[in-house]
C-alpha positions, 0 to 999 in steps of 0.5 A, a space after each residue: 633534201 635531195 630525192 633519190 631513186 633506187 635502181 638496181 645494178 645487175 653484175 655477173 659472178 664468175 666464181 671458180 668451181 669450187 666457189 660456185 659449189 659453195 655458193 650453191 650449197 649456201 643458197 639452197 640451205 638458206 631457201 631451205 631455212 626459209 621454207 621452214 620459217 614460212 611453215 612456222 609462221 603459217 602454223 602460229 599465224 605470225 607473219 610480222 618480222 619482230 614477232 616471227 623472229 621470237 619463234 625462229 631466230 634462235 633455231 636459225 643461229 643454232 643451225 648455223 645460219 649467220 645473225 644477218 643472214 638469219 634476219 634476212 631469212 625472216 625478213 624475207 618470209 614476212 615480205 612474201 606473206 605481206 605479198 600474198 595478202 595484197 594479191 589476196 586483197 586484190 582478188 589476184 588468186 580468185 574470188 572468196 569461197 574459190 577453190 584456188 583462193 582457198 588452197 593458197 590460203 591453206 598452204 604455207 609459202 615455199 621457196 624455190 632451192 634457187 631463189 634469191 637471197 638477200 645480202 646487206 653491207 654487213 655480210 657482203 662487201 665489194 673491192 671494186 678496184 679488184 672487181 672481187 666481192 667477199 660474202 658469208 657463206 655456211 663454209 665461213 667468209 668467201 673472199 675474192 669472188 670476181 665479177 664483171 660488168 660494164 664500165 657504166 655499171 661500175 661506175 654507178 656502183 662506185 659513186 652512189 650509195 648501195 643498199 640491200 643485194 640479192 644473190 641470184 642464180 639463173 640456169 647456172 650463172 651467178 648474178 648480184 642484184 645491187 640496189 643503188 641510191 641515185 639522186 634525182 636531177 631537178 624537176 623542170 617546169 614543163 611547156 607542154 606534155 607528150 601522151 603515150 598510148 600503150 597498146 598491143 598492136 603498137 606497144 607505144 604511140 606518142 602524141 608526136 606521132 612516133 609509133 614504137 615497137 609495132 608490127 616488128 615486135 608482134 611478128 617476133 612474139 607470134 614466131 616465139 609463141 609458134 616455136 613454143 607450141 611445136 616444142 611442147 607438142 613434140 614433148 621429147 626430152 631434147 625439146 624440153 631441154 631447149 624449152 627450159 633454155 629458151 624460157 626467159 629469152 622472150 622476157 629478155 627481149 621484152 625488157 630490153 625493148 622496154 629499155 629502148 622504148 623508154 629511153 627514147 621517149 624520155 630523151 625527147 621529152 628532156 630535149 624539148 622541155 615537156 613532161 610525159 603523161 602515161 595511162 594509169 593501167 592499175 588493175 587493167 587485167 581484171 578489168 579487161 575481158 578478152 576473146 581466147 585468141 587475145 589473151 596471150 597477146 595481151 598477157 605477153 607484154 609487161 606494160 607495167 614493166 614499161 611505165 616503170 622504166 619511164 618513170 625512173 629514167 624520167 626522174 634521173 633526167 628531171 622530167 615530170 611524169 603524170 598518170 592519167 585516166 585512160 577510160 575512153 581515151 580511144 573514143 574521144 576526139 582530140 579535137 572537139 572532146 566528143 566521145 562516142 563508141 562509133 568514133 573508133 571504126 577499127 583498130 587503126 582507124 579513128 573518125 569523129 562523129 562530131 567535127 569529122 576529124 580523121 586520124 590514126 586511133 593511137 595517135 589521137 588517143 595520145 593527144 587525148 592523154 597529153 591533154 589530160 596530162 596537162 590537166 592533171 599537172 595544172 591541178 597540182 601545180 604550185 603557183 609560181 607567181 608573185 604574192 597577192 598585194 595586201 
């Protein structure tokens, strides 16, 4: 059986003004219905798909929602409540008894008017040669809606199995986010591992000595923060329009940078027949406490997104990826394994109090992660040697 990875291909729709009006009214109506279903689920205490369908499906159909669209509306609501339960369980909305947690628990979920809605092959179809789509709307089947995409995106849509598709509207621009199943390459047996240390001063540092997106990206982030502060302080209508226009710019820049970093790391690992050792940063934002000036820097970069990009690119290249415990990796010496808080004398400097080795702190930590990655791989690796003789 061939393993597959699910990736998202985002293509841009270019509808006519009339088509855009139909899409907007349909998306708004679907989100209004989803908000109503969420209210019913909250009042009746029913958040499972089949149980909630008994209370809402018939009413949705009578309101003109197509059968497949109605099922997706109900499923969206169930998924949203499942995500809320997970966040409550992990304490993301505060401890039990806190005002914020109680307010969220006592309030039904609502959906924004422009929130994305899922489609599938039954109510949305592609004509790849003509670069058009056909999809269900409240005004009937909307046909010949043109879309654009890069040659690689069109090739991926044509060659691989397509799954669920989300219809999105961002700042008046329409997109389709198409889930595609891409077969993974056969995983190679790594000769060793590349350790990747993630940080604030340097986004990623590898055990090969590469420092990826350091001072340049931090200057960009500080510049964006200063500009936001100036616009927010002015508070005029024009500055508010500008803030709205720029609100996703830094997120797009961070995503593009993460793509570039992950591509470089995976390419080096593939060329040198090595695996990749990443830090397991699950729950790091709940565990780490920073001073107030450092909080914006800590929360303004998506390390989880970078890990996801590295993982899915590595699967497509057949490169093994392991996640290791990052505890005390910044204090442990990569040469002698001596661990002491005093080893890390500054953000960039590391001096081992035992063997005296002097190193760049992030590079030392990346070597520690590489060694831990090899240990994790060896502990779970199947034996490829000859069978025992009787």
